[in-house]
Structure formats: structure tokens, C-alpha cells
N, CA, C, O and CB atoms as a CASP TS submission, in Angstrom:
PFRMAT TS
TARGET T0000
AUTHOR 0000-0000-0000
METHOD Language model
MODEL 1
PARENT N/A
ATOM      1  N   MET     1      -6.973 -31.905   4.962  1.00  0.00           N
ATOM      2  CA  MET     1      -6.111 -31.027   4.182  1.00  0.00           C
ATOM      3  C   MET     1      -4.829 -30.778   4.979  1.00  0.00           C
ATOM      4  O   MET     1      -4.882 -30.464   6.168  1.00  0.00           O
ATOM      5  CB  MET     1      -6.836 -29.680   3.837  1.00  0.00           C
ATOM      6  N   SER     2      -3.696 -30.918   4.325  1.00  0.00           N
ATOM      7  CA  SER     2      -2.429 -30.718   5.014  1.00  0.00           C
ATOM      8  C   SER     2      -2.146 -29.231   5.176  1.00  0.00           C
ATOM      9  O   SER     2      -2.772 -28.385   4.539  1.00  0.00           O
ATOM     10  CB  SER     2      -1.284 -31.402   4.253  1.00  0.00           C
ATOM     11  N   LYS     3      -1.189 -28.939   6.044  1.00  0.00           N
ATOM     12  CA  LYS     3      -0.819 -27.546   6.318  1.00  0.00           C
ATOM     13  C   LYS     3      -0.301 -26.858   5.054  1.00  0.00           C
ATOM     14  O   LYS     3      -0.612 -25.693   4.805  1.00  0.00           O
ATOM     15  CB  LYS     3       0.247 -27.482   7.430  1.00  0.00           C
ATOM     16  N   LYS     4       0.484 -27.577   4.263  1.00  0.00           N
ATOM     17  CA  LYS     4       1.048 -27.009   3.049  1.00  0.00           C
ATOM     18  C   LYS     4      -0.050 -26.617   2.058  1.00  0.00           C
ATOM     19  O   LYS     4       0.031 -25.557   1.438  1.00  0.00           O
ATOM     20  CB  LYS     4       2.013 -28.001   2.404  1.00  0.00           C
ATOM     21  N   GLN     5      -1.052 -27.442   1.905  1.00  0.00           N
ATOM     22  CA  GLN     5      -2.137 -27.141   0.980  1.00  0.00           C
ATOM     23  C   GLN     5      -2.945 -25.936   1.440  1.00  0.00           C
ATOM     24  O   GLN     5      -3.320 -25.099   0.620  1.00  0.00           O
ATOM     25  CB  GLN     5      -3.045 -28.348   0.826  1.00  0.00           C
ATOM     26  N   SER     6      -3.219 -25.834   2.738  1.00  0.00           N
ATOM     27  CA  SER     6      -4.029 -24.722   3.220  1.00  0.00           C
ATOM     28  C   SER     6      -3.294 -23.392   3.099  1.00  0.00           C
ATOM     29  O   SER     6      -3.928 -22.368   2.846  1.00  0.00           O
ATOM     30  CB  SER     6      -4.434 -24.959   4.663  1.00  0.00           C
ATOM     31  N   ASN     7      -1.967 -23.381   3.275  1.00  0.00           N
ATOM     32  CA  ASN     7      -1.191 -22.146   3.142  1.00  0.00           C
ATOM     33  C   ASN     7      -1.165 -21.653   1.706  1.00  0.00           C
ATOM     34  O   ASN     7      -1.175 -20.445   1.472  1.00  0.00           O
ATOM     35  CB  ASN     7       0.230 -22.357   3.639  1.00  0.00           C
ATOM     36  N   SER     8      -1.130 -22.551   0.752  1.00  0.00           N
ATOM     37  CA  SER     8      -1.057 -22.128  -0.643  1.00  0.00           C
ATOM     38  C   SER     8      -2.353 -21.448  -1.081  1.00  0.00           C
ATOM     39  O   SER     8      -2.327 -20.583  -1.957  1.00  0.00           O
ATOM     40  CB  SER     8      -0.761 -23.328  -1.547  1.00  0.00           C
ATOM     41  N   LYS     9      -3.463 -21.817  -0.495  1.00  0.00           N
ATOM     42  CA  LYS     9      -4.728 -21.193  -0.845  1.00  0.00           C
ATOM     43  C   LYS     9      -4.846 -19.785  -0.263  1.00  0.00           C
ATOM     44  O   LYS     9      -5.616 -18.973  -0.777  1.00  0.00           O
ATOM     45  CB  LYS     9      -5.882 -22.052  -0.363  1.00  0.00           C
ATOM     46  N   LEU    10      -4.105 -19.487   0.790  1.00  0.00           N
ATOM     47  CA  LEU    10      -4.185 -18.186   1.437  1.00  0.00           C
ATOM     48  C   LEU    10      -3.193 -17.174   0.869  1.00  0.00           C
ATOM     49  O   LEU    10      -3.174 -16.019   1.293  1.00  0.00           O
ATOM     50  CB  LEU    10      -3.954 -18.341   2.912  1.00  0.00           C
ATOM     51  N   LYS    11      -2.377 -17.596  -0.079  1.00  0.00           N
ATOM     52  CA  LYS    11      -1.366 -16.705  -0.639  1.00  0.00           C
ATOM     53  C   LYS    11      -2.019 -15.517  -1.329  1.00  0.00           C
ATOM     54  O   LYS    11      -2.972 -15.680  -2.091  1.00  0.00           O
ATOM     55  CB  LYS    11      -0.468 -17.461  -1.623  1.00  0.00           C
ATOM     56  N   ARG    12      -1.511 -14.338  -1.065  1.00  0.00           N
ATOM     57  CA  ARG    12      -2.033 -13.126  -1.696  1.00  0.00           C
ATOM     58  C   ARG    12      -1.143 -12.733  -2.856  1.00  0.00           C
ATOM     59  O   ARG    12       0.060 -12.995  -2.858  1.00  0.00           O
ATOM     60  CB  ARG    12      -2.135 -11.970  -0.680  1.00  0.00           C
ATOM     61  N   THR    13      -1.750 -12.107  -3.832  1.00  0.00           N
ATOM     62  CA  THR    13      -0.949 -11.587  -4.935  1.00  0.00           C
ATOM     63  C   THR    13      -0.424 -10.214  -4.538  1.00  0.00           C
ATOM     64  O   THR    13      -1.112  -9.440  -3.872  1.00  0.00           O
ATOM     65  CB  THR    13      -1.780 -11.510  -6.259  1.00  0.00           C
ATOM     66  N   ARG    14       0.769  -9.934  -4.946  1.00  0.00           N
ATOM     67  CA  ARG    14       1.399  -8.655  -4.604  1.00  0.00           C
ATOM     68  C   ARG    14       0.862  -7.562  -5.523  1.00  0.00           C
ATOM     69  O   ARG    14       0.853  -7.701  -6.746  1.00  0.00           O
ATOM     70  CB  ARG    14       2.948  -8.750  -4.715  1.00  0.00           C
ATOM     71  N   ARG    15       0.417  -6.482  -4.907  1.00  0.00           N
ATOM     72  CA  ARG    15      -0.093  -5.369  -5.702  1.00  0.00           C
ATOM     73  C   ARG    15       1.062  -4.560  -6.255  1.00  0.00           C
ATOM     74  O   ARG    15       2.137  -4.501  -5.657  1.00  0.00           O
ATOM     75  CB  ARG    15      -1.024  -4.474  -4.865  1.00  0.00           C
ATOM     76  N   SER    16       0.836  -3.941  -7.392  1.00  0.00           N
ATOM     77  CA  SER    16       1.840  -3.045  -7.954  1.00  0.00           C
ATOM     78  C   SER    16       1.165  -1.715  -8.267  1.00  0.00           C
ATOM     79  O   SER    16      -0.015  -1.660  -8.612  1.00  0.00           O
ATOM     80  CB  SER    16       2.504  -3.660  -9.235  1.00  0.00           C
ATOM     81  N   PHE    17       1.935  -0.663  -8.140  1.00  0.00           N
ATOM     82  CA  PHE    17       1.425   0.680  -8.374  1.00  0.00           C
ATOM     83  C   PHE    17       2.267   1.349  -9.439  1.00  0.00           C
ATOM     84  O   PHE    17       3.476   1.132  -9.515  1.00  0.00           O
ATOM     85  CB  PHE    17       1.422   1.514  -7.074  1.00  0.00           C
ATOM     86  N   SER    18       1.629   2.156 -10.255  1.00  0.00           N
ATOM     87  CA  SER    18       2.358   2.846 -11.331  1.00  0.00           C
ATOM     88  C   SER    18       3.280   3.905 -10.727  1.00  0.00           C
ATOM     89  O   SER    18       3.072   4.382  -9.612  1.00  0.00           O
ATOM     90  CB  SER    18       1.365   3.499 -12.348  1.00  0.00           C
ATOM     91  N   ASN    19       4.300   4.253 -11.499  1.00  0.00           N
ATOM     92  CA  ASN    19       5.220   5.306 -11.052  1.00  0.00           C
ATOM     93  C   ASN    19       4.490   6.629 -10.868  1.00  0.00           C
ATOM     94  O   ASN    19       4.807   7.395  -9.958  1.00  0.00           O
ATOM     95  CB  ASN    19       6.369   5.478 -12.055  1.00  0.00           C
ATOM     96  N   GLU    20       3.516   6.899 -11.726  1.00  0.00           N
ATOM     97  CA  GLU    20       2.726   8.130 -11.628  1.00  0.00           C
ATOM     98  C   GLU    20       1.971   8.185 -10.288  1.00  0.00           C
ATOM     99  O   GLU    20       1.940   9.222  -9.626  1.00  0.00           O
ATOM    100  CB  GLU    20       1.727   8.224 -12.814  1.00  0.00           C
ATOM    101  N   PHE    21       1.376   7.072  -9.908  1.00  0.00           N
ATOM    102  CA  PHE    21       0.650   7.010  -8.637  1.00  0.00           C
ATOM    103  C   PHE    21       1.600   7.242  -7.465  1.00  0.00           C
ATOM    104  O   PHE    21       1.282   7.993  -6.543  1.00  0.00           O
ATOM    105  CB  PHE    21      -0.062   5.651  -8.485  1.00  0.00           C
ATOM    106  N   LYS    22       2.756   6.603  -7.502  1.00  0.00           N
ATOM    107  CA  LYS    22       3.734   6.743  -6.422  1.00  0.00           C
ATOM    108  C   LYS    22       4.199   8.194  -6.286  1.00  0.00           C
ATOM    109  O   LYS    22       4.348   8.706  -5.176  1.00  0.00           O
ATOM    110  CB  LYS    22       4.940   5.824  -6.672  1.00  0.00           C
ATOM    111  N   LEU    23       4.426   8.851  -7.430  1.00  0.00           N
ATOM    112  CA  LEU    23       4.856  10.252  -7.396  1.00  0.00           C
ATOM    113  C   LEU    23       3.772  11.159  -6.815  1.00  0.00           C
ATOM    114  O   LEU    23       4.072  12.065  -6.037  1.00  0.00           O
ATOM    115  CB  LEU    23       5.230  10.724  -8.805  1.00  0.00           C
ATOM    116  N   GLU    24       2.531  10.922  -7.185  1.00  0.00           N
ATOM    117  CA  GLU    24       1.429  11.733  -6.663  1.00  0.00           C
ATOM    118  C   GLU    24       1.293  11.573  -5.151  1.00  0.00           C
ATOM    119  O   GLU    24       1.081  12.550  -4.432  1.00  0.00           O
ATOM    120  CB  GLU    24       0.113  11.352  -7.352  1.00  0.00           C
ATOM    121  N   VAL    25       1.414  10.348  -4.679  1.00  0.00           N
ATOM    122  CA  VAL    25       1.328  10.099  -3.233  1.00  0.00           C
ATOM    123  C   VAL    25       2.495  10.775  -2.521  1.00  0.00           C
ATOM    124  O   VAL    25       2.310  11.394  -1.473  1.00  0.00           O
ATOM    125  CB  VAL    25       1.320   8.572  -2.932  1.00  0.00           C
ATOM    126  N   ALA    26       3.680  10.662  -3.078  1.00  0.00           N
ATOM    127  CA  ALA    26       4.854  11.297  -2.473  1.00  0.00           C
ATOM    128  C   ALA    26       4.696  12.812  -2.425  1.00  0.00           C
ATOM    129  O   ALA    26       5.068  13.444  -1.436  1.00  0.00           O
ATOM    130  CB  ALA    26       6.122  10.926  -3.250  1.00  0.00           C
ATOM    131  N   LYS    27       4.147  13.397  -3.487  1.00  0.00           N
ATOM    132  CA  LYS    27       3.930  14.845  -3.510  1.00  0.00           C
ATOM    133  C   LYS    27       2.915  15.275  -2.452  1.00  0.00           C
ATOM    134  O   LYS    27       3.055  16.340  -1.851  1.00  0.00           O
ATOM    135  CB  LYS    27       3.458  15.287  -4.896  1.00  0.00           C
ATOM    136  N   MET    28       1.904  14.456  -2.229  1.00  0.00           N
ATOM    137  CA  MET    28       0.907  14.793  -1.210  1.00  0.00           C
ATOM    138  C   MET    28       1.562  14.898   0.160  1.00  0.00           C
ATOM    139  O   MET    28       1.193  15.750   0.969  1.00  0.00           O
ATOM    140  CB  MET    28      -0.219  13.744  -1.183  1.00  0.00           C
ATOM    141  N   VAL    29       2.528  14.032   0.417  1.00  0.00           N
ATOM    142  CA  VAL    29       3.194  14.027   1.725  1.00  0.00           C
ATOM    143  C   VAL    29       4.249  15.124   1.798  1.00  0.00           C
ATOM    144  O   VAL    29       4.326  15.837   2.799  1.00  0.00           O
ATOM    145  CB  VAL    29       3.838  12.655   1.998  1.00  0.00           C
ATOM    146  N   THR    30       5.065  15.271   0.752  1.00  0.00           N
ATOM    147  CA  THR    30       6.190  16.209   0.825  1.00  0.00           C
ATOM    148  C   THR    30       5.825  17.650   0.501  1.00  0.00           C
ATOM    149  O   THR    30       6.288  18.572   1.172  1.00  0.00           O
ATOM    150  CB  THR    30       7.265  15.765  -0.102  1.00  0.00           C
ATOM    151  N   GLU    31       5.001  17.853  -0.519  1.00  0.00           N
ATOM    152  CA  GLU    31       4.711  19.215  -0.963  1.00  0.00           C
ATOM    153  C   GLU    31       3.434  19.795  -0.365  1.00  0.00           C
ATOM    154  O   GLU    31       3.333  21.005  -0.164  1.00  0.00           O
ATOM    155  CB  GLU    31       4.611  19.243  -2.454  1.00  0.00           C
ATOM    156  N   GLN    32       2.470  18.941  -0.084  1.00  0.00           N
ATOM    157  CA  GLN    32       1.195  19.440   0.418  1.00  0.00           C
ATOM    158  C   GLN    32       1.047  19.259   1.921  1.00  0.00           C
ATOM    159  O   GLN    32      -0.007  19.553   2.485  1.00  0.00           O
ATOM    160  CB  GLN    32       0.062  18.748  -0.286  1.00  0.00           C
ATOM    161  N   SER    33       2.091  18.779   2.561  1.00  0.00           N
ATOM    162  CA  SER    33       2.169  18.652   4.027  1.00  0.00           C
ATOM    163  C   SER    33       1.105  17.737   4.633  1.00  0.00           C
ATOM    164  O   SER    33       0.708  17.924   5.783  1.00  0.00           O
ATOM    165  CB  SER    33       2.053  20.011   4.653  1.00  0.00           C
ATOM    166  N   PHE    34       0.648  16.762   3.875  1.00  0.00           N
ATOM    167  CA  PHE    34      -0.240  15.756   4.457  1.00  0.00           C
ATOM    168  C   PHE    34       0.616  14.745   5.198  1.00  0.00           C
ATOM    169  O   PHE    34       1.760  14.500   4.816  1.00  0.00           O
ATOM    170  CB  PHE    34      -1.115  15.058   3.361  1.00  0.00           C
ATOM    171  N   LYS    35       0.077  14.163   6.242  1.00  0.00           N
ATOM    172  CA  LYS    35       0.766  13.071   6.924  1.00  0.00           C
ATOM    173  C   LYS    35       0.533  11.795   6.141  1.00  0.00           C
ATOM    174  O   LYS    35      -0.501  11.630   5.493  1.00  0.00           O
ATOM    175  CB  LYS    35       0.278  12.920   8.395  1.00  0.00           C
ATOM    176  N   ALA    36       1.504  10.891   6.205  1.00  0.00           N
ATOM    177  CA  ALA    36       1.396   9.624   5.478  1.00  0.00           C
ATOM    178  C   ALA    36       0.130   8.876   5.884  1.00  0.00           C
ATOM    179  O   ALA    36      -0.519   8.252   5.045  1.00  0.00           O
ATOM    180  CB  ALA    36       2.635   8.747   5.732  1.00  0.00           C
ATOM    181  N   ALA    37      -0.219   8.934   7.154  1.00  0.00           N
ATOM    182  CA  ALA    37      -1.414   8.240   7.640  1.00  0.00           C
ATOM    183  C   ALA    37      -2.676   8.832   7.014  1.00  0.00           C
ATOM    184  O   ALA    37      -3.609   8.100   6.688  1.00  0.00           O
ATOM    185  CB  ALA    37      -1.497   8.317   9.177  1.00  0.00           C
ATOM    186  N   GLU    38      -2.706  10.149   6.847  1.00  0.00           N
ATOM    187  CA  GLU    38      -3.871  10.800   6.235  1.00  0.00           C
ATOM    188  C   GLU    38      -4.028  10.380   4.774  1.00  0.00           C
ATOM    189  O   GLU    38      -5.135  10.102   4.314  1.00  0.00           O
ATOM    190  CB  GLU    38      -3.744  12.333   6.332  1.00  0.00           C
ATOM    191  N   VAL    39      -2.921  10.339   4.060  1.00  0.00           N
ATOM    192  CA  VAL    39      -2.959   9.939   2.657  1.00  0.00           C
ATOM    193  C   VAL    39      -3.417   8.483   2.548  1.00  0.00           C
ATOM    194  O   VAL    39      -4.248   8.147   1.705  1.00  0.00           O
ATOM    195  CB  VAL    39      -1.568  10.128   1.993  1.00  0.00           C
ATOM    196  N   ALA    40      -2.878   7.640   3.392  1.00  0.00           N
ATOM    197  CA  ALA    40      -3.248   6.224   3.381  1.00  0.00           C
ATOM    198  C   ALA    40      -4.742   6.054   3.646  1.00  0.00           C
ATOM    199  O   ALA    40      -5.415   5.287   2.957  1.00  0.00           O
ATOM    200  CB  ALA    40      -2.430   5.445   4.428  1.00  0.00           C
ATOM    201  N   ARG    41      -5.256   6.769   4.642  1.00  0.00           N
ATOM    202  CA  ARG    41      -6.683   6.673   4.959  1.00  0.00           C
ATOM    203  C   ARG    41      -7.540   7.154   3.798  1.00  0.00           C
ATOM    204  O   ARG    41      -8.574   6.558   3.495  1.00  0.00           O
ATOM    205  CB  ARG    41      -7.007   7.483   6.214  1.00  0.00           C
ATOM    206  N   SER    42      -7.118   8.216   3.156  1.00  0.00           N
ATOM    207  CA  SER    42      -7.908   8.743   2.037  1.00  0.00           C
ATOM    208  C   SER    42      -7.933   7.767   0.859  1.00  0.00           C
ATOM    209  O   SER    42      -8.862   7.782   0.051  1.00  0.00           O
ATOM    210  CB  SER    42      -7.344  10.096   1.581  1.00  0.00           C
ATOM    211  N   LEU    43      -6.911   6.923   0.770  1.00  0.00           N
ATOM    212  CA  LEU    43      -6.842   5.925  -0.298  1.00  0.00           C
ATOM    213  C   LEU    43      -7.348   4.559   0.170  1.00  0.00           C
ATOM    214  O   LEU    43      -7.278   3.581  -0.574  1.00  0.00           O
ATOM    215  CB  LEU    43      -5.409   5.802  -0.808  1.00  0.00           C
ATOM    216  N   ASP    44      -7.853   4.496   1.395  1.00  0.00           N
ATOM    217  CA  ASP    44      -8.297   3.233   1.991  1.00  0.00           C
ATOM    218  C   ASP    44      -7.193   2.188   1.941  1.00  0.00           C
ATOM    219  O   ASP    44      -7.419   1.049   1.534  1.00  0.00           O
ATOM    220  CB  ASP    44      -9.545   2.711   1.275  1.00  0.00           C
ATOM    221  N   ASP    45      -5.998   2.588   2.360  1.00  0.00           N
ATOM    222  CA  ASP    45      -4.855   1.702   2.328  1.00  0.00           C
ATOM    223  C   ASP    45      -4.131   1.726   3.661  1.00  0.00           C
ATOM    224  O   ASP    45      -4.448   2.534   4.534  1.00  0.00           O
ATOM    225  CB  ASP    45      -3.909   2.087   1.200  1.00  0.00           C
ATOM    226  N   ASN    46      -3.161   0.841   3.814  1.00  0.00           N
ATOM    227  CA  ASN    46      -2.385   0.735   5.036  1.00  0.00           C
ATOM    228  C   ASN    46      -1.264   1.771   5.030  1.00  0.00           C
ATOM    229  O   ASN    46      -0.622   1.989   4.003  1.00  0.00           O
ATOM    230  CB  ASN    46      -1.813  -0.688   5.196  1.00  0.00           C
ATOM    231  N   GLU    47      -1.034   2.399   6.161  1.00  0.00           N
ATOM    232  CA  GLU    47      -0.013   3.427   6.265  1.00  0.00           C
ATOM    233  C   GLU    47       1.373   2.901   5.919  1.00  0.00           C
ATOM    234  O   GLU    47       2.201   3.650   5.399  1.00  0.00           O
ATOM    235  CB  GLU    47      -0.007   4.004   7.654  1.00  0.00           C
ATOM    236  N   ASN    48       1.640   1.638   6.195  1.00  0.00           N
ATOM    237  CA  ASN    48       2.957   1.065   5.915  1.00  0.00           C
ATOM    238  C   ASN    48       3.313   1.124   4.432  1.00  0.00           C
ATOM    239  O   ASN    48       4.486   1.255   4.080  1.00  0.00           O
ATOM    240  CB  ASN    48       3.009  -0.372   6.392  1.00  0.00           C
ATOM    241  N   LEU    49       2.324   1.030   3.576  1.00  0.00           N
ATOM    242  CA  LEU    49       2.611   1.094   2.139  1.00  0.00           C
ATOM    243  C   LEU    49       3.030   2.488   1.706  1.00  0.00           C
ATOM    244  O   LEU    49       3.794   2.640   0.752  1.00  0.00           O
ATOM    245  CB  LEU    49       1.395   0.656   1.340  1.00  0.00           C
ATOM    246  N   ILE    50       2.541   3.495   2.392  1.00  0.00           N
ATOM    247  CA  ILE    50       2.864   4.874   2.035  1.00  0.00           C
ATOM    248  C   ILE    50       4.266   5.241   2.507  1.00  0.00           C
ATOM    249  O   ILE    50       4.962   6.003   1.836  1.00  0.00           O
ATOM    250  CB  ILE    50       1.835   5.838   2.633  1.00  0.00           C
ATOM    251  N   GLN    51       4.678   4.724   3.622  1.00  0.00           N
ATOM    252  CA  GLN    51       5.955   5.127   4.214  1.00  0.00           C
ATOM    253  C   GLN    51       7.166   4.440   3.616  1.00  0.00           C
ATOM    254  O   GLN    51       8.293   4.801   3.954  1.00  0.00           O
ATOM    255  CB  GLN    51       5.930   4.864   5.669  1.00  0.00           C
ATOM    256  N   ARG    52       6.981   3.483   2.759  1.00  0.00           N
ATOM    257  CA  ARG    52       8.131   2.775   2.182  1.00  0.00           C
ATOM    258  C   ARG    52       8.808   3.571   1.124  1.00  0.00           C
ATOM    259  O   ARG    52       9.792   3.115   0.542  1.00  0.00           O
ATOM    260  CB  ARG    52       7.713   1.460   1.612  1.00  0.00           C
TER
END
């Protein structure tokens, strides 16, 4: 198998989140004084996604 073929099989699909979900997460950080890392952990997600 060539390098090009093996890379195409490893491609991930990009997740999308609803505007409602994004607003709720933002409110948890800004209004409820949770840290982004805490919110990410509670959602079983990576902190980098919360901080963007």
C-alpha cells in the first residue's frame, strides 16, 4: 500500500456543533465561572475545542 492510500484511510471527518451548543458552552465558561478545561472534561472533549 502506498503512502497516499494509507493517509486517505486515516482521514477524520470534521465535527460540527450547533449554535445552541456553542452558546451553552460559552455561558458555562463566562457566566458560571467554569474553566474551559473543566467544561471540556465534563463533555469528554479536548480543551482546545472549547477555547476557540
